C-alpha positions in Angstrom: 17.8 16.4 21.2 18.2 12.4 21.0 17.0 10.9 17.9 13.9 8.4 19.1 14.6 5.0 18.9 13.7 2.9 16.1 11.1 0.0 16.6 12.8 -3.0 16.2 11.1 -6.4 16.7 11.1 -9.8 15.6 9.0 -10.7 12.9 8.0 -14.0 11.5 6.5 -15.8 8.4 4.8 -18.7 9.0 4.7 -19.9 5.4 7.3 -18.4 2.9 5.6 -18.2 0.0 5.5 -15.3 -2.9 3.7 -13.1 -0.7 5.8 -13.6 2.1 9.0 -13.4 -0.1 6.9 -9.5 -1.4 7.0 -8.5 2.3 10.6 -9.1 3.3 11.9 -7.8 0.5 9.7 -4.5 0.8 10.7 -4.3 4.6 14.4 -5.1 4.1 14.4 -2.5 1.0 12.7 0.2 3.0 14.6 -0.3 6.3 11.7 -1.5 8.2 13.7 -3.9 9.7 16.9 -5.6 9.2 16.7 -8.6 7.5 18.3 -10.2 10.7 15.4 -9.6 12.7 13.1 -11.6 10.2 12.5 -15.3 10.6 11.0 -17.7 8.6 11.1 -22.1 7.3 10.1 -23.9 4.4 10.5 -27.6 3.5 11.6 -26.6 0.0 15.4 -25.9 -0.3 15.1 -23.1 -2.5 12.7 -21.2 -0.6 14.9 -21.6 2.2 17.6 -20.5 0.5 15.8 -17.1 -1.0 15.0 -16.1 2.3 18.7 -16.7 3.7 19.9 -14.8 0.7 18.0 -11.7 2.4 20.0 -12.5 5.4 16.7 -13.8 7.2 17.3 -16.4 9.7 16.0 -19.4 8.8 14.6 -22.1 11.2 13.5 -26.0 11.5 9.8 -25.9 12.1 7.2 -23.2 12.8 6.9 -23.9 16.1 10.2 -22.2 16.6 9.6 -19.4 14.1 6.3 -18.5 16.0 8.3 -18.7 19.7 11.3 -16.5 18.4 9.0 -13.7 17.1 6.9 -11.4 18.4 4.6 -10.6 15.3 3.9 -13.5 13.6 2.5 -13.5 9.9 0.1 -16.5 9.0 0.9 -16.6 5.3 -0.3 -20.3 4.3 -3.1 -21.2 1.9 -6.4 -20.8 3.7 -7.5 -23.9 3.4 -4.8 -25.3 5.8 -5.0 -22.2 8.2 -7.1 -24.4 10.9 -4.5 -27.0 10.7 -1.7 -25.0 11.3 -3.0 -22.4 13.5 -4.2 -25.3 16.0 -0.9 -27.3 15.9 0.7 -23.7 17.2 -1.8 -22.6 19.4 0.5 -23.5 22.7 3.2 -21.3 21.4 0.9 -18.4 21.2 2.0 -16.4 24.5 -0.1 -13.5 24.9 3.1 -11.3 24.0 2.6 -12.2 20.3 1.1 -10.7 17.6 -0.9 -12.5 14.9 -1.3 -11.2 11.7 -3.0 -13.3 9.2 -3.1 -12.7 5.4 -5.0 -15.7 4.3 -7.7 -14.7 2.2 -11.4 -15.0 3.6 -10.4 -16.5 7.0 -12.3 -14.1 9.4 -10.9 -13.0 12.9 -13.2 -14.9 14.7 -12.1 -18.1 13.2 -8.5 -17.2 13.7 -9.3 -16.5 17.6 -10.8 -19.6 18.1 -8.0 -21.8 16.3 -5.2 -20.2 18.2 -6.8 -19.2 21.2 -5.5 -15.5 21.1 -7.7 -12.3 20.1 -4.3 -10.1 19.6 -5.1 -11.0 16.0 -4.7 -8.0 13.2 -6.1 -9.4 9.4 -4.8 -8.0 6.1 -6.1 -8.1 2.7 -2.8 -7.3 0.4 -3.2 -7.9 -3.2 -0.7 -9.3 -5.8 0.9 -5.7 -7.0 3.0 -6.7 -3.7 5.6 -8.4 -5.6 6.2 -4.4 -7.5 5.7 -2.6 -4.1 2.3 -1.5 -5.2 0.2 -3.6 -3.4 -3.5 -1.9 -1.9 -3.6 -3.5 1.6 -6.6 -3.3 4.3 -6.2 -4.4 7.9 -8.8 -4.5 10.9 -7.8 -5.4 14.1 -8.8 -7.7 16.5 -10.1 -7.1 20.5 -6.8 -6.6 22.3 -4.7 -5.8 19.6 -2.6 -2.4 20.5 -2.1 0.5 19.1 1.6 -0.1 18.6 0.7 -3.5 17.1 -1.8 -1.3 14.0 1.9 0.9 14.0 3.9 -2.0 13.2 1.7 -3.7 10.7 1.1 -0.1 8.8 5.0 -0.2 8.4 5.0 -4.0 7.5 2.4 -3.5 4.3 3.7 0.2 4.1 6.6 -1.2 2.6 5.2 -2.9 -0.3 2.6 -0.2 -1.4 -0.6 1.4 0.5 -2.4 0.7 3.7 -5.9 1.3 4.6 -7.9 0.1 7.8 -11.5 -0.7 7.6 -13.9 -2.9 9.7 -14.3 -6.6 8.8 -17.1 -6.5 7.5 -16.4 -4.8 4.5 -13.3 -7.4 3.9 -15.7 -9.5 1.5 -16.0 -6.2 -0.8 -12.4 -5.5 -0.5 -11.5 -9.1 -1.4 -14.0 -8.3 -4.8 -12.4 -4.8 -5.5 -8.9 -4.7 -4.8 -8.4 -8.4 -4.4 -9.8 -9.6 -7.6 -9.1 -6.4 -9.1 -5.4 -6.5 -10.4 -7.2 -9.3 -12.8 -9.8 -7.2 -14.4 -7.5 -4.7 -14.8 -5.0 -7.3 -16.9 -7.9 -8.2 -18.9 -8.3 -4.4 -20.0 -5.0 -4.0 -20.3 -4.9 -7.3 -23.2 -8.1 -5.8 -24.7 -6.5 -2.2 -25.1 -3.4 -3.8 -26.5 -5.5 -6.2 -28.8 -7.1 -2.9 -30.0 -3.9 -1.3 -30.8 -3.1 -4.9 -32.9 -6.2 -4.6 -34.5 -5.8 -1.0 -35.6 -2.3 -1.8 -37.1 0.6 -1.8 -34.2 3.0 -4.2 -33.4 2.4 -6.2 -30.5 5.0 -5.2 -28.1 4.1 -1.5 -28.9 0.7 -2.2 -28.3 1.1 -4.0 -24.8 3.8 -1.2 -23.8 1.5 1.8 -24.8 -1.5 -0.3 -22.8 0.0 -0.6 -20.0 1.6 2.5 -19.7 -1.3 4.3 -20.0 -3.1 2.2 -17.0 -0.5 3.2 -14.9 -0.3 6.7 -16.1 -4.1 7.2 -15.6 -4.0 5.5 -12.2 -1.3 7.8 -11.2 -3.0 10.8 -12.6 -6.1 9.9 -10.4 -3.9 9.0 -7.2 -1.7 12.2 -7.5 -4.0 15.1 -8.3 -7.1 13.9 -6.4 -9.7 14.8 -9.1 -12.6 12.7 -9.9 -11.9 10.4 -12.6 -15.0 11.8 -14.3 -13.3 15.1 -14.5 -10.5 13.5 -15.5 -11.9 11.7 -18.4 -14.0 14.8 -19.3 -10.6 16.4 -19.8 -9.1 14.6 -22.1 -12.7 13.8 -23.9 -13.1 16.9 -26.4 -16.2 17.6 -28.8 -17.1 15.2 -31.3 -13.2 13.9 -31.1 -11.6 10.8 -31.0 -11.8 9.7 -27.5 -15.8 10.5 -27.1 -16.2 8.5 -30.2 -14.5 5.1 -28.6 -16.2 5.9 -25.0 -19.7 5.6 -26.8 -18.6 2.1 -28.0 -17.6 1.1 -24.0 -20.7 2.6 -23.1 -22.5 0.5 -25.8 -20.8 -2.4 -24.4 -21.4 -1.9 -21.0 -17.8 -1.3 -20.0 -19.0 0.1 -16.5 -21.6 -1.7 -15.6 -19.2 -4.6 -16.3 -16.8 -4.0 -14.1 -19.5 -2.9 -11.2 -20.9 -6.2 -11.8 -17.6 -8.0 -11.4 -16.8 -6.4 -8.1 -20.0 -7.5 -6.7 -19.8 -10.9 -8.0 -16.3 -11.4 -6.7 -18.1 -10.3 -3.4 -20.9 -12.3 -3.2 -18.6 -15.3 -4.1 -16.4 -14.8 -1.4 -19.1 -14.5 1.1 -20.3 -17.5 0.4 -16.5 -18.6 0.4 -16.0 -17.5 3.8 -19.3 -19.2 5.3 -18.7 -23.0 3.8 
């Protein structure tokens, strides 16, 4: 029996920044697409050279990128999405899928500015740079099952992928979009605690970051509730419960909950302005 034919399509990036770079690295490394199927452009020579070093096709204009692509990822800054889509509107034919990773830009706006409804909106996060992104996508009116499969493969190359209704995207931004910053603060604070207790800075930071990485892996790989895992390392009158007691005094959990809600509210305000 013949092996199923691999789905090879032309992928274009309008905007060749860090996230586009991360996606390209992941897609090429995991062989989702050959580098020759990827095209982009950039006004800076160093960015063009970087993508060329992957084996990507470098074109002169964004219009050429759109014309020469089946899937177009809009990865410019949110402030200029309207201008970019309006300029490229004549080149978005019905056979092209528009994928937006611009934070806070709703599908309704993308449809209005591009004139097309074959859209998928994706919210990745910065750990995409190390292949550990948490990405969520929602689909537009005329996006197909094949479109969804392609997007799942593309973003699966840089981490884990979920789907959700667009109405949840402000909360997703508040949690996984802003969440890495909360965890960086926690790692820094843990390391500072280690230094205060007498450890060297390098050792403290290494232990703190590896501890967070290991704890996250325990949640993901064991399927156990975080509360259960916490209980398993917390013995009566022991060191861990003494530390947890201090965290509870400082409203640690409430602070994280409030941070997610505040970021969600701010995202909602920005998307309505």
